[in-house]
N, C-alpha and C positions, 0 to 999 in steps of 0.2 A: 829796412829788412835787417839790418843790424839789430837795431831794438827791438823789431821781433823775437830774435832769436835769442838775445839777452831773455827775452819776459819767458819765454818758453822754456829756456834751460834754466830757470831760476831754482835754485836749492830748496828746502825745507829748511824753513827757520831753525839755530838749534836752540833746542832747550834753554830756559832762563838759567842763570847760574845758580848751582846749590840744585838743582831736581834732581840730577843725577845721585844728589847722596839717600835718596828716599829708598829705603826699604818695601819690601812686599809686605802686608796686613799679616800681623802674627808675627814675624819674628823683627820688628825694631826690638833696639834695650830696655825699655821700660814695658812693652808689654810680655819679653820671657822673665823678666824681674816679677813682673805680679803673678807672671802664672806658676814659675816655681816656687815663691813666698805659699801662694793660697794650697797646691797641690801639698807644699810641707805641711802649713797648718794643720789640713785635712790628715794628713798623715800622724799628727802631734792628736790631734783629738782622738782618732782611732786607737793610738798607742795607749792614750788614758784609760778608753773604754774597755779594750782589751786585757790589761793590769786587774782595771773594776773586775770582770766579767771570771777573770780566774781566779780570783784573788776571794772572792765570796757569792758575788749577783750572779754567778751561774745557777745556784741553788735557789732563788726565790722566784718561786712560782709569774709565770707570763712577762715578768723584767727581766728575766736571766736571756729570753730569747729575744726580744729587743736591745739591749745591749750586745748579744751576739749580731744582729742583724747592722745594728750601727757601726761593728767593726767592722763586717765587711762591704758597707755602704763607704763608710769614710773612704778605706782605700783604693775601692774599685772607683771610686770618683775622683781621688787623690791619680791615678794611672789614667786617668779618660782624660784629667785636664791635663800634664803632662803629653799622652799622646796624641792629643789634636793642636796641639801647637804648632807642626807644621802641613796638619792640614787645610781644608775650605775653611773661611771666616767664619762662618755658620757654625761648623761642628764648636768650633773651638768657643763659639759665644756659649750654644747650648749646656756644652761641658761645664762651663765656668759657672754660668746662670745655674744647674745644677748644684752644682756643690754648694755655688751660696745659698740653696734654698735648703737644703741638704742641714747648714751649722744653722742658720734660725730657725728649724727645726725642731733642730736638735734639744740647742737652746730654749726653744720652747716650752719641750716636755720635760726637761730641770725646772725648769719655772714653776709650772704644774706641780711636780712630783715636791717640791717644796713647801709650795701654797697650799695644796689641798690634796695631795696626795695622787696615785696613780695605782689602777687593781688591784687597791688596797696595801698602796705603800706608799709611804713619806719620807724621801730624802731630809738628808740632817744635811747639817752646816759642814763640807767637812774642806780641806786644803785642793785633794786632789780636784773635788767639783766645782772650785770657784775655777779654779787654773784652766778646767776643760771650758767651763762659760767665757770668759774671758778671750780664751783661745779659737773658738763661735763667732765670738764676734769680730776678732781678726783678720777670721778667712770671710765672716761674709763682706766685711767692706772690701777687701780686697779681690778678690771672685764677683764681688759685682760690678765694681768700678772697669773690671776686666769683659764681664759682660755686657757693658753698658754703654761701653768708651765708641766713638766720643761723644757722646750726649749727654753734655753737663748738668742737664737740669736733671736728667733722671740720676744720674751723679751722688747730685747733692741730694737728691728725695731718700735714696737709698744710705748716707752721710750720715742725713735725720732720724733714720730708723732703725739704724746704729746706736746714736746718742741712746735713743729712749730705750734700745734695750740693755747696754748697759746699765743707764736707770735703773731700770728692772729688775735689774742682778744684781746691782747694789742696795735694792728696796728687800729684796727677797733672804740674798742671805744676811742681811741685819736683823732679820724676822726669824730666822730661822732655829732651832738648836741646834746648839754644839754638844753638850753633852746632858739631855734628857733624864733626869733618872728615874727609874722603875720604883712606885713607892710599892710598897708592901703590906703596909697599913692594916691590909683586913686578912691577913695570916696567908701560909703556904700550904700547898695541899698534893697530893697526888692527881695522876691518868696515865694512862696508858697511849704509850704511840708505838706501833710497831713492835707489838709484844713484849714491849720492855716498859715500865713503869718508872716514871721519873716526878721528875720536882719541877710545878709550879710554882706560880702567884696563884691571885685569886681569880685573876681573872680567866685564869685556861693557857696563859701563857709558858711555853718550856721556859728554863732557868737552867744556865749555863755556867760551866766552872771555864777558868783561863788557866793554862798548864804552867804560866811561870810565874803566878801569885803561889804569896807565901801566905800560911795561916793569918800572917799580924798584915800585912799589906796586899793591899792592890796594886799590879805595873799596869794597867789600861787605865791611859789618859788623853785628855787629847779630841783626835778625832778616832783611836780608838774606842774611846766612852762614848760617841758619838753614835758609832754604829753597832754598841754592845753597853748598852745603859746599864749603868751599876744599879743593883737592889737596893734602895734607901728606905733607913725608916725603923722601925721595930714591927716583930711581928710573932708571933706564939705558934706553933707547931696546931693543924688540926688531926682532931681526937684519932688514936691510931699511930702514927705517922713518927718512924724514928726518925734517931739520929739527934744531934746536937745545933741546936741556933744559937749564933748569937752575934755578933759585931764585932766591926772594926772602923776606925777612926783612918776616912781618906781626907787627901790633902787637902783644902778646905773646912776642914771638922764635919761634913755630912758624915753620917753613921751607915754602913755599907754592911748586908747580912751576910751571913756566911752560915753554912753546911756541913757539917763534920769537918769544918777547919777549910771550908773551897769560898771563897767570894762570891756571892750571886749574881749572874747578867741575864737580863734579855738580848731578843738578838732583832733588830729593829728590818728584818727579810722576813720573818714572820708576821704574817698580817692578821692569824686567825689564831685561835684555840688551836690544842691538838698536832700542829705545826712544828718543826724539829729544823727547818732548815741551816740552822746552825751547828748541828754537830757535824763532830770531826773536818772542819772546819780548819785550816794554816794559816790564821789572819792574823796581823797585827804582830807576830813576833811569836807566835806559839798555836799549840793549839788547842780549841774550843770544843768541851764535851757537854752535853747533856746530862745534867745531873741523876742520875741514877739511884735510887731506892731501893734496898733489900729489906722486905719484910720478914 
């Protein structure tokens, strides 16, 4: 009898040592750290694209809208990654996976724009572009780890993909131009854009002046010259073109054309003749204006 009572009244075995320290899925320290870091990297890449959008890309056809969508998506996904931290595990994984996919897709778009161009726009090598690319790789690694945990094999595959993305980024940046000069050896001419007669190169692309320049020197170098290629070489005015054409010497020895004392540039945001997307932009420390021609 006593044995029966002992058996039926047996208490549930105590949990093994250490199990009471386990936290609910999505709330352990490592997961929280990954979630915050991934969201922070999405915000960082969104901030870079917002700065680029506001300081010039908004005027580039199609590309401007894509940049704006990237900004909205980056901030929205960052909030989603943070907001799902205490929700259902599946929601947190889906938000992290969406963020990782966004980072990889954005990096892919950048690589394509460097290699072949997108919608007539070809990206140049700049510090901002390289920083955004590295941040996007880091965001992919962290968010993929968050979405795939604890599947070690899948995480390893994601890490391998990230390494490949870094290699491609390095190859693309190394092969991209930093300040591809726009040669004007075939001469300068004029065209009418928006009712204004403006100076163009031989291919019909609008030429610009930079407010901080002086008649004897250019103030546009580095990343500035990547987005605003200086017009180099020598060129004679087309018949009937008023004004004075001369040259100045840039750092490094290249000869840059000037028109009435203004060093000349093209703008990589102009993808076809007859465009003036760079007119009246305040970028790289000063205003840019299309060079108007009065007859």
